[in-house]
FIKESE-869373 format. One record per residue (C-alpha): residue in one letter; y, x, z. Coordinates in Angstrom, 2 decimals. Each point is the difference from the previous one (the first is absolute). Layout:
// FIKESE-869373
[node 'A' [Y X Z]],
...
This chain:
// FIKESE-869373
[node 'M' [-9.08 2.59 7.14]],
[node 'L' [2.13 -1.64 2.68]],
[node 'I' [-0.73 2.83 2.42]],
[node 'A' [0.43 2.75 -2.57]],
[node 'K' [3.00 -1.29 -1.94]],
[node 'R' [1.83 -2.15 2.57]],
[node 'P' [1.61 -2.35 -2.55]],
[node 'R' [3.19 -1.81 0.93]],
[node 'M' [-1.30 -3.29 -1.41]],
[node 'L' [-3.12 -1.53 -1.55]],
[node 'H' [-0.05 -2.17 -3.13]],
[node 'A' [-2.87 -2.40 0.73]],
[node 'L' [-1.46 -2.06 -2.82]],
[node 'E' [-1.71 -3.35 0.67]],
[node 'E' [-2.56 0.05 2.84]],
[node 'T' [0.66 3.69 0.76]],
[node 'S' [3.00 -1.41 1.86]],
[node 'I' [-2.46 -0.69 2.86]],
[node 'L' [-0.84 3.71 0.11]],
[node 'A' [3.71 0.83 -0.14]],
[node 'W' [0.64 -2.38 2.91]],
[node 'S' [-2.59 1.82 2.13]],
[node 'F' [1.32 3.42 -1.05]],
[node 'R' [3.46 -1.13 1.01]],
[node 'L' [-1.23 -0.62 3.54]],
[node 'V' [-1.73 3.39 0.26]],
[node 'F' [2.26 2.30 -2.04]],
[node 'R' [3.30 -1.91 0.19]],
[node 'V' [0.31 0.13 -3.81]],
[node 'P' [1.79 -3.06 -1.48]],
[node 'Y' [-1.31 -1.64 -3.16]],
[node 'L' [1.01 -2.06 -3.00]],
[node 'Y' [-2.36 -2.89 -0.86]],
[node 'D' [-0.48 -0.26 -3.79]],
[node 'M' [-1.17 -3.62 -0.27]],
[node 'D' [-1.72 -0.79 -3.31]],
[node 'S' [-1.91 -3.00 1.40]],
[node 'S' [-0.79 -1.84 3.22]],
[node 'F' [-3.22 1.73 1.05]],
[node 'A' [-0.71 -2.85 2.44]],
[node 'D' [0.11 -2.69 -2.69]],
[node 'Q' [-1.75 2.21 -2.57]],
[node 'L' [-3.01 0.58 2.25]],
[node 'V' [-0.52 -3.74 0.45]],
[node 'E' [0.52 -0.72 -3.71]],
[node 'K' [-2.65 2.55 -0.94]],
[node 'Y' [-2.40 -0.88 2.83]],
[node 'P' [0.53 -3.70 0.92]],
[node 'S' [-2.52 0.24 2.83]],
[node 'L' [2.53 2.17 1.87]],
[node 'V' [2.48 -2.87 0.32]],
[node 'R' [-0.90 -0.32 3.70]],
[node 'F' [1.53 3.46 0.51]],
[node 'L' [3.23 -0.71 -1.89]],
[node 'G' [1.99 -0.22 3.23]],
[node 'M' [-1.23 3.45 1.05]],
[node 'F' [0.77 1.49 -3.44]],
[node 'R' [3.53 -1.40 0.14]],
[node 'W' [0.42 1.43 3.50]],
[node 'F' [-0.79 3.47 -1.36]],
[node 'E' [2.31 -0.61 -2.97]],
[node 'G' [2.75 -0.95 2.44]],
[node 'L' [-0.52 3.24 1.91]],
[node 'A' [0.39 1.99 -3.21]],
[node 'V' [3.15 -1.86 -1.02]],
[node 'R' [1.74 0.15 3.39]],
[node 'G' [-0.87 3.66 0.49]],
[node 'A' [1.46 1.12 -3.32]],
[node 'E' [3.55 1.27 -0.28]],
[node 'V' [0.22 -1.88 -3.28]],
[node 'V' [-2.38 -2.27 -1.93]],
[node 'V' [0.13 0.36 -3.79]],
[node 'P' [-1.61 -3.01 -1.75]],
[node 'V' [-0.40 -0.13 -3.77]],
[node 'C' [0.94 -3.66 -0.46]],
[node 'P' [1.97 -2.80 1.74]],
[node 'A' [-3.14 -1.84 1.18]],
[node 'L' [-1.15 3.08 1.93]],
[node 'A' [3.50 0.45 1.41]],
[node 'E' [-0.26 -3.52 1.43]],
[node 'I' [-3.36 0.85 1.59]],
[node 'A' [1.46 3.17 1.54]],
[node 'Q' [2.96 -1.94 1.42]],
[node 'R' [-2.40 -2.20 2.01]],
[node 'Y' [-0.86 3.01 2.16]],
[node 'D' [3.59 0.90 0.97]],
[node 'P' [0.26 3.40 -1.77]],
[node 'K' [2.74 2.54 0.68]],
[node 'Q' [1.01 0.09 -3.67]],
[node 'V' [-1.31 -1.29 -3.34]],
[node 'V' [0.94 1.55 -3.34]],
[node 'L' [-1.36 -1.60 -3.18]],
[node 'L' [-1.28 2.58 -2.50]],
[node 'P' [-1.54 -1.67 -3.09]],
[node 'D' [-2.69 1.77 -1.99]],
[node 'I' [0.75 1.53 -3.38]],
[node 'S' [-1.67 0.45 -3.36]],
[node 'L' [-2.60 2.76 -0.21]],
[node 'L' [0.48 0.47 -3.74]],
[node 'T' [1.40 3.22 -1.36]],
[node 'T' [2.75 -0.22 -2.58]],
[node 'Q' [-2.25 1.33 -2.76]],
[node 'F' [-3.68 -0.53 -0.66]],
[node 'E' [-2.44 0.30 -2.88]],
[node 'L' [-3.24 -1.80 -0.71]],
[node 'S' [-2.98 2.09 1.04]],
[node 'S' [-3.09 -0.02 -2.19]],
[node 'A' [-1.96 -1.63 2.82]],
[node 'S' [2.37 -2.95 0.19]],
[node 'K' [0.14 -0.77 -3.72]],
[node 'E' [-3.16 -2.11 0.26]],
[node 'L' [2.09 -3.13 0.54]],
[node 'R' [2.10 0.48 -3.11]],
[node 'G' [-2.56 -1.64 -2.26]],
[node 'V' [-0.42 -3.20 2.02]],
[node 'P' [1.02 -2.79 -2.45]],
[node 'R' [1.36 -2.36 2.64]],
[node 'V' [3.05 -0.32 2.24]],
[node 'R' [-0.76 2.55 2.72]],
[node 'F' [0.43 -1.05 3.63]],
[node 'M' [-0.38 2.73 2.63]],
[node 'Y' [-0.55 0.13 3.74]],
[node 'V' [0.34 3.20 2.07]],
[node 'G' [-1.14 0.18 3.62]],
[node 'N' [-2.95 -0.52 2.29]],
[node 'L' [-2.39 -2.93 -0.46]],
[node 'E' [0.07 -1.46 3.51]],
[node 'R' [-0.05 -3.80 0.01]],
[node 'Y' [3.62 -0.31 1.20]],
[node 'Q' [1.11 1.56 -3.29]],
[node 'G' [-0.93 -3.19 -1.86]],
[node 'I' [-2.25 1.42 -2.73]],
[node 'D' [-2.08 -3.18 0.06]],
[node 'L' [3.15 -1.91 -0.94]],
[node 'V' [0.50 2.15 -3.10]],
[node 'L' [-3.60 -0.19 -1.16]],
[node 'E' [-0.09 -3.79 0.36]],
[node 'A' [3.29 -0.25 -1.92]],
[node 'M' [-1.43 2.28 -2.70]],
[node 'S' [-2.98 -2.34 -0.33]],
[node 'T' [2.33 -2.98 -0.46]],
[node 'G' [2.04 1.89 -2.58]],
[node 'A' [-3.13 0.96 -1.93]],
[node 'G' [-1.09 -3.63 0.00]],
[node 'N' [3.34 -0.91 -1.58]],
[node 'G' [-0.49 2.56 -2.77]],
[node 'C' [2.67 2.41 1.31]],
[node 'R' [-0.69 3.61 -0.98]],
[node 'M' [0.55 2.13 3.08]],
[node 'S' [-1.65 2.96 1.69]],
[node 'L' [0.18 1.45 3.50]],
[node 'A' [-0.14 3.63 1.14]],
[node 'V' [-0.63 0.59 3.71]],
[node 'I' [0.89 3.40 1.49]],
[node 'G' [-1.25 0.80 3.51]],
[node 'G' [-2.74 -1.27 2.28]],
[node 'T' [-3.23 1.31 1.49]],
[node 'D' [-3.29 0.00 -1.90]],
[node 'L' [-1.34 -2.78 2.24]],
[node 'L' [2.93 -2.35 -0.66]],
[node 'I' [0.13 0.86 -3.70]],
[node 'D' [-3.68 -0.96 -0.34]],
[node 'A' [0.63 -3.28 1.82]],
[node 'Y' [2.90 -0.91 -2.27]],
[node 'R' [-1.92 0.98 -3.12]],
[node 'K' [-2.65 -2.52 1.02]],
[node 'K' [2.70 -2.63 0.45]],
[node 'C' [1.36 0.76 -3.48]],
[node 'T' [-3.48 -0.57 -1.43]],
[node 'E' [-0.28 -3.31 1.86]],
[node 'L' [3.39 -1.08 -1.38]],
[node 'G' [-0.88 1.09 -3.53]],
[node 'I' [2.84 2.54 -0.29]],
[node 'H' [-1.94 3.27 0.39]],
[node 'D' [1.06 1.13 -3.48]],
[node 'Q' [3.69 -0.54 0.81]],
[node 'V' [0.21 1.98 3.25]],
[node 'K' [-0.16 3.79 0.42]],
[node 'F' [-0.43 1.52 3.45]],
[node 'L' [1.31 3.55 -0.27]],
[node 'G' [-0.37 1.13 3.62]],
[node 'P' [2.52 2.06 1.98]],
[node 'K' [2.49 2.20 -1.87]],
[node 'P' [2.36 2.75 1.29]],
[node 'V' [3.45 -1.33 0.83]],
[node 'T' [1.44 2.74 -2.22]],
[node 'T' [-1.47 -1.81 -3.02]],
[node 'L' [1.33 -3.43 1.00]],
[node 'G' [2.67 -0.01 -2.69]],
[node 'T' [-2.50 0.73 -2.76]],
[node 'W' [-2.01 -3.07 0.96]],
[node 'L' [2.89 -2.38 0.55]],
[node 'E' [1.39 0.95 -3.42]],
[node 'Q' [-3.08 -1.53 -1.63]],
[node 'A' [0.33 -3.40 1.69]],
[node 'D' [1.79 -3.06 -1.38]],
[node 'V' [0.22 -1.71 3.42]],
[node 'L' [-0.47 1.43 3.51]],
[node 'L' [-1.58 -2.10 2.76]],
[node 'S' [0.45 -0.27 3.76]],
[node 'P' [-2.07 -3.03 1.09]],
[node 'R' [0.09 0.71 3.74]],
[node 'I' [-0.74 -3.12 2.07]],
[node 'K' [0.48 1.35 3.56]],
[node 'G' [2.34 2.33 1.85]],
[node 'V' [3.77 0.24 0.33]],
[node 'N' [0.76 3.56 -1.07]],
[node 'T' [0.98 0.50 -3.63]],
[node 'P' [-2.61 2.10 -1.86]],
[node 'M' [1.44 3.42 -0.84]],
[node 'K' [-1.37 -0.27 -3.54]],
[node 'I' [2.54 -2.76 -0.74]],
[node 'Y' [2.76 2.59 -0.33]],
[node 'S' [-2.00 2.11 -2.45]],
[node 'Y' [-0.96 -3.15 -1.88]],
[node 'L' [3.66 -0.95 -0.43]],
[node 'D' [1.06 3.54 -0.86]],
[node 'S' [-2.59 0.14 -2.81]],
[node 'G' [1.97 -2.58 -1.97]],
[node 'K' [-3.02 -2.32 -0.24]],
[node 'P' [0.15 -3.65 1.17]],
[node 'V' [-1.40 -0.72 3.45]],
[node 'L' [-2.02 -3.10 0.91]],
[node 'A' [-0.31 -0.52 3.77]],
[node 'T' [-0.82 -2.71 2.49]],
[node 'R' [2.93 -2.07 1.25]],
[node 'L' [-0.46 1.07 3.63]],
[node 'P' [2.29 1.84 2.45]],
[node 'T' [-1.88 3.25 -0.61]],
[node 'H' [1.62 -0.06 -3.46]],
[node 'T' [2.98 -2.37 0.16]],
[node 'Q' [1.88 2.17 2.51]],
[node 'V' [0.43 2.38 -2.96]],
[node 'L' [-0.87 -1.84 -3.22]],
[node 'T' [1.92 -2.94 -1.49]],
[node 'D' [-0.49 -2.16 -3.08]],
[node 'E' [2.78 1.96 -1.68]],
[node 'F' [-2.13 3.11 -0.49]],
[node 'A' [-3.60 -0.99 0.79]],
[node 'C' [-2.43 -2.81 -0.71]],
[node 'L' [-1.01 -1.67 3.27]],
[node 'A' [-2.91 -2.43 0.23]],
[node 'D' [-1.48 -1.99 2.87]],
[node 'P' [-3.17 1.56 1.49]],
[node 'D' [-2.54 -2.26 -1.69]],
[node 'S' [-2.07 0.63 -3.11]],
[node 'G' [1.57 -2.87 -1.97]],
[node 'S' [3.56 1.28 0.47]],
[node 'W' [-1.11 3.53 -0.80]],
[node 'A' [-1.82 -1.09 -3.14]],
[node 'D' [3.16 -1.78 -1.19]],
[node 'A' [2.13 3.07 0.71]],
[node 'M' [-2.42 2.41 -1.69]],
[node 'I' [-0.31 -2.20 -3.08]],
[node 'M' [3.79 -0.36 -0.22]],
[node 'L' [0.54 3.75 0.19]],
[node 'A' [-2.83 0.72 -2.43]],
[node 'Q' [1.55 -2.30 -2.58]],
[node 'N' [3.67 0.86 0.55]],
[node 'K' [0.90 3.59 -0.87]],
[node 'S' [3.75 -0.62 0.23]],
[node 'E' [-0.37 -1.13 3.61]],
[node 'R' [-2.13 3.06 0.77]],
[node 'D' [2.69 2.25 -1.46]],
[node 'R' [2.78 -1.78 1.91]],
[node 'L' [-1.77 0.23 3.35]],
[node 'G' [-0.99 3.63 -0.56]],
[node 'A' [3.55 1.11 -0.79]],
[node 'A' [1.51 -1.94 2.90]],
[node 'G' [-2.59 1.34 2.45]],
[node 'K' [0.60 3.60 -1.03]],
[node 'A' [3.77 -0.37 0.40]],
[node 'Y' [-0.49 -1.44 3.50]],
[node 'A' [-2.39 2.77 1.09]],
[node 'Q' [2.24 2.79 -1.22]],
[node 'K' [3.02 -1.47 1.76]],
[node 'H' [-1.54 -0.90 3.36]],
[node 'H' [-3.18 2.07 0.39]],
[node 'S' [0.79 3.45 -1.34]],
[node 'F' [-1.01 3.23 1.70]],
[node 'E' [3.66 0.88 0.49]],
[node 'A' [0.66 -3.19 1.97]],
[node 'F' [-3.09 0.65 2.12]],
[node 'R' [0.95 3.61 0.69]],
[node 'T' [3.57 -0.90 0.95]],
[node 'T' [-1.12 -2.62 2.53]],
[node 'L' [-2.69 2.20 1.56]],
[node 'S' [2.21 3.12 0.15]],
[node 'T' [2.77 -1.97 1.71]],
[node 'L' [-2.51 -1.33 2.53]],
[node 'Y' [-1.38 3.46 0.77]],
[node 'R' [3.53 1.37 0.51]],
[node 'E' [0.78 -2.82 2.45]],
[node 'L' [-3.19 0.66 1.94]],
[node 'D' [0.66 3.75 -0.01]],
[node 'D' [3.37 -0.63 1.63]],
[node 'R' [-1.72 -1.95 2.81]],
[node 'F' [-2.44 2.77 0.86]],
């Protein structure tokens, strides 16, 4: 494609920035580095045995950052990481909600409507850094206290779903948790609409999960860990933040399950924040301005 189309610039996402760096040497095509995470840190978080190679991974990450005409991180924490490598330019471009303005419940998603408990929901992969263990242990504590709550989990591979189903059985909450598997992003709104509380229990990483913006935009209250991955966007004014331990999460889940007025308050405040700061129009304006500036350079 580079040979045939001769683009004036490449938009490189994540680790493809390494490819873009090499193409820049060969084809003299500049690139923009779209930084959604630190691939060096993420490799070590997922595979701890690779920690001995962290210095090498960061060296490659530094090459990608310094070679880019502009680095575009999605959150302040990633902007700080990019600045360590002496970039030419950094432009913060936060993620946005993926929800459409209108959605209807599909027949396939109505299965949750009959659950006679406060419905908590998690959307995302089931890797350990996402903190699913934290939620399940908190659910077990809540059940022991007689709190009526249920959990719907969207996403995950068959292998991880089976492992967490076994954990639910061990904790005695198998009848309270539904693992629904992956769903198309186009149906995200139909699922979020059925939740009473949306969960982001991530325990590692610095980038803010993109789903947070859709969560907020749905108008449902968000419960998240009080860690930089969330607190660089979320505040106590429009989200419920809890320390990353099962006791704190159990307390937060029980409070939200028993307090509808607080759920309504947080949901309304979160939606107002998302529509003001993370709309598609704001995203398009920032990106279009950036592209025009780069076009003038080349």
